[in-house]
N, C-alpha and C positions, 0 to 999 in steps of 0.2 A: 077278820079283815084280810083282804087279799094282799098281793105284793104291793110294795110301795117303791117309789123312786124319789130320790132326794136331789134338790138343787141347792148347791152351796156357793154362796158368795164369799170368796176367800179374802182375807186381809191379814195384816200383821198380827193383830191381837184379838179382834172381835170377828166372829164368823156368823153369818146369817144363814139359816137353814129353812128351806121350805119342803115339807113332806107332802107328797102328792100321791094319790091312789093310782097304781099302775094301770088299771083297767079303764077307769073313767076319766082320769085326769083331774079329779076333784081335790082341791087343796084340803088336807086334813088338819095341819097345824103349822105354825111358824115359830121358830125358836132362834135364840141367839146364845152363842157359847164363847167363852174365853178360849184361848189356845189350848191349854192343858185339858180343860173340860171337854173340848171338842174331840181331842184324841181319845180320851177315855170313853166318850159316848159312841164313837165309831166302833170300838172294840165290842160293844154290847149289841150292835145291830145283827139281825139274822143274815146268814150267809146268802149270797145271791142278790142282795139289795143293790140297786143301781145308784151310784153316787155321781152326779153330774157336776162338773166344774168348768169354768173358763180356763183356757190354756194361758195362764199368767204366771208371775213369779211364785214359786213354791208349789205350783199345781202338780208337777211330776212327783215331787216328794210325797204329797198327800195321796196321789194315785198309787204309789208303791205301798204306802201304809194300808190303803184300802185293800189291795191284793193280799197283803199279809193277813188281814182279818177275814178273807174269803168274800169280800165285796167286789162289785163290778164297777170300776171307775170309768167314766166317760168324760173326756176332755174335748172342748170345742173352742173354735176360734171366736173371739169376741164379736166380730162382725156378723157371725151367724146367729148369735143370741139377741143382738139388738132389735131385730124386727118383732120378737116375741114379747117385748115389753109393752104392756097395755097402753101406757101413756108415756110417750118419749120425754115429756116435760116433767113427769114425776119420777125422777131417778133417785132411788134410795136403795139401801141394802136389801130390805125385804122384797121390793119389786124385782130387783136384779135376781135374787134367788128363785123367785117364781118363774121369771123368764127363762132361766137356765134349766129348770125342771121341765118346763113346757117344751123347750127346744130339743131336749134329749129324747123326748117321746116321738119325734118325727122320724118316720121310716126312711126318709132320704137324707137324713143328717149325716154329715161327714165328720168323723171324730179324729182327733189328733192321737197318734200312737204314743204310748207312754215310754219315756226314755229310761234306761237303766242307769245305775250309778256310774258305770264306766263311760257311757256316752256323755253324761253331763260333766264328768271330770275332764274328759278330753276337750269338750267344747269350752270349758272354762279357760283353758290355755289360749284358745282363739279369742275369747272375749277380752282377756287381760291384754293380749297382744294388740288388739285394736285400740284399747285405751292408751297403751304406751305409744302407739303410732300417732294418735291424735295429740298426745302430750309432747312428743318429739317435734312435731310440726309446729305446735303452738310456741314452744320455747325458741325454736329457730326464728320464727317470725318476730317474737318479742326481742331477741337479740338484734335482729336487723332494724327493728323500729327504734330501739335505744341508740344504736349507732347512727342512724339517719338523723336523729335529733342533734347530733354533734357534727353533721356534715359528712359522715362516712357512710357512703352508700355501697351496699354489698349486693352482688348479683344473687338471684334466687337459686343458688346451688350450694349444697352443704360443703362441698370442697372449698369454695371461695370463702365461706364464712369461717371454716377451720383455719384457713391461712391468715385471715385477719385477726382471729382470736389468738393464734399462736405467735403473733408479732405485734402485740399491743404496745410494746415499748417504743415502737417506731412512730407511733402517733403521739408526738410530744404535746399537741394541743389538747389532748384528752386529760381531764383531771385524774389525779392518782386514785382518789376515792371511787371515781366512776370505773376505772380499770379494775379495781378490786371487786366491785360488784359484777362486772362482766366475767371475770375469772370464776367467781363463785357460781354464776348462772351457767357458765360453760361447763363447769364440773358436773352440775346437776344434769345438764343436757347429755353429757357422756354417760352418766349413770343410767338414764332412761334408755339410751341407745344400747347399752350393754344388757339391760333387762329385756329389751325387745329381742336381742340376739339370743338370749337364753330361752325365750319362748319359741323362737324359730327352731333352735336345736332340739327342744323337747318334742315339738310337733313333728319334726323330721324323724325323730326316734320312734314316735308312735306309728308314723307312716311306714317305716322300715320293718316294724315288727308285726304288721297286719298284712296278711296275704291279699285281702280285698283291696287295700290301698295300693299294693304293688301291682295288681292287675289294672286298676284304674289309671295309674300313671303311664300306661302304655299309650293312652290317647294323647295326641299332640295338643298341648295347651293345658293339660292337667298335671300339676306338680304336686309335691307333698302337701302343701297347704290346702289346695282344693280337694285332694283325695281324702285327707284325714277329716276335713270338715264335712264332706259328703257322707262318709261312713259313720261319723259320730252323730250326724243329724238324722239320717234316715235308716241306718242299720242295713238290713238286707233288702230294703225298698219294696217288700212284698205288700206293704199297706197300700201301695198305689196299684191300681188295676193295670195300668200300662204307662209307657213313657210319656204319653201326652198329658196324663194327669200330673205327673211329676213336673213337667215343664209349666203347666198351668199353676201349680202350687208355688213355683219359683217366680211367677210373674213374668214369664218369657213368652206370653201369648198376647195377641191384640185384644183390646176390649171390644165388646159387641154392642151396637145400637141398631139391631135388626128389627124390622117389622114388616108385616104384609108380604112375607116371602122374599123381601129384598135385604140382602146382607150388607150391613155397613160396619166396617172394621175401623177401629181407632188406634190410638197409640198402645204400646204394651201396658199391661195392667199394673206391673210393679208391685204386685201383692206377694204375700208369703215371706220367705226367708230372704231378707235383703242382703245378708252377708254372703250366702251362697250365690245369689244372683250376681253380685259384684265380682266374686272370684271367677265365675263362668264367663262373664263379659270380658274380664281382663285376659282370661285364657283364650277367648275367641280372637282377641287382637293378635296374640302370639300365633295362633293358627293361620290367620290371614297373612301375616308377614311371611311365615314359613311357606305357605302355598305360592306366594308371589315370587319367592326366590328360587324355588325348586324348578328344574327343567321340565318341559312338557312331557318328555319321554320318560322321566323318572317320577312323575307325580302319581300319587295314589288316586283311586276313584273319588275319595272325599276331597282331596286337594284340587282335582279337576273340577268338582262341583263348586268348590269355593271360588275358584278363578272365574267360572262362568257367572256366578252370582255377582262378583265384583265388577264384571263388565256391564251389567244391566241394572244394578240397584245402587242406591245411596249407601254410603259407608256405614251409617248407623243401623240400617236394616240388615246389611250383610253381617254385622257383628252379632245382632240379636238372633238371626237365623242360625249362625254357627253355634252360639251358646245354647239355643233350643235343641239343635241336633246333638250336641255334647250331652245335654241332660237326658235325652232319650237313650243315648248309647250307655251312659253310666247306669241308668235304671236297668237296662237289659243285662249288663254285666253283673250287677249286684243281685237282681231278682232271680237270675237263672245260672249264677256261678259260671259265667263265661269269660274267656280271655278275649282281648281285643283282636279283631280280625279286620284289617283295613280293606279286604276284598269281599267282605260279607255282602255288600250291596249288589255285587254282580251275581250272587247266588239266589237272589230273590226271584220268585216265579215271574213277577211282572217284568223285571228287567230282562230275564231270559226270553220272554215273549217279544219284547221290543227288539232285542238282538236278533232273534230268529226272523222277525219281519223285515 
């Protein structure tokens, strides 16, 4: 028998495997394993066997295990696997495993780079921080809602809510039992805020200890949060051919509905890593405000470009264009180990030709 490739539909306990002949694509057998049995079976496979999986929860862990056994892991986005399912209405684990194995054999398939343990550990701080941030907002809204039920309307600012909670005794119309509940909830609110601050401090520490993050933070609008998330997510960024691919992966490019040689562009795709895209969009807002405040004689070429964009384009399009540019700059700095140079655009041959003309 020649080489084989495996499509694995991952789960918490039961794993469905489709063994496919590497040359012809013929399905050899289908198997199901429990978690422990699957790990033992992987160790018995011949070195060089391709193991394809969807990039889902636990996929990077199993990809690292495959590398330890001398196997070749292939991780793919779920939307790239879906078209290879024979019947979209017959979705089950065996069919998913076969679709994964079929998709992995495509010569033009784009695979997800495998994250190492350090990358996943650093990203975990970002994930937990996002959870704390959502919980902090939810508790604040819950406190405002409870107070509004008793006629105490608080503005949508944390400082205003802190003032009300710190002076509950002044509201004599509120029941004592209700005040006790508010104080308990306010204490929990403070604990969540402290936990989020601890996450910020740890992320800041990661960013200060990594030279790559230090270089990325030279870009206006890129702080420790964005720099650390970028490095932890894409590493050296060499898995992307160029900055345009990274921007497309982040969903910062328009969708296309082109036909007959006529290009029709829609809204941005919003695909890929939504967390990184959000950070870049927020950083683009900061860059826009900075460019508007700086004087014309002191503006960098990028800031002059931003000011020209703001004069002729809508606010949302300007923000996305800046975020797209930042994504490309960050790719170049990571992939080629470069420092940020605000004058680099003037050194481009096309720009020099325009200046000479």
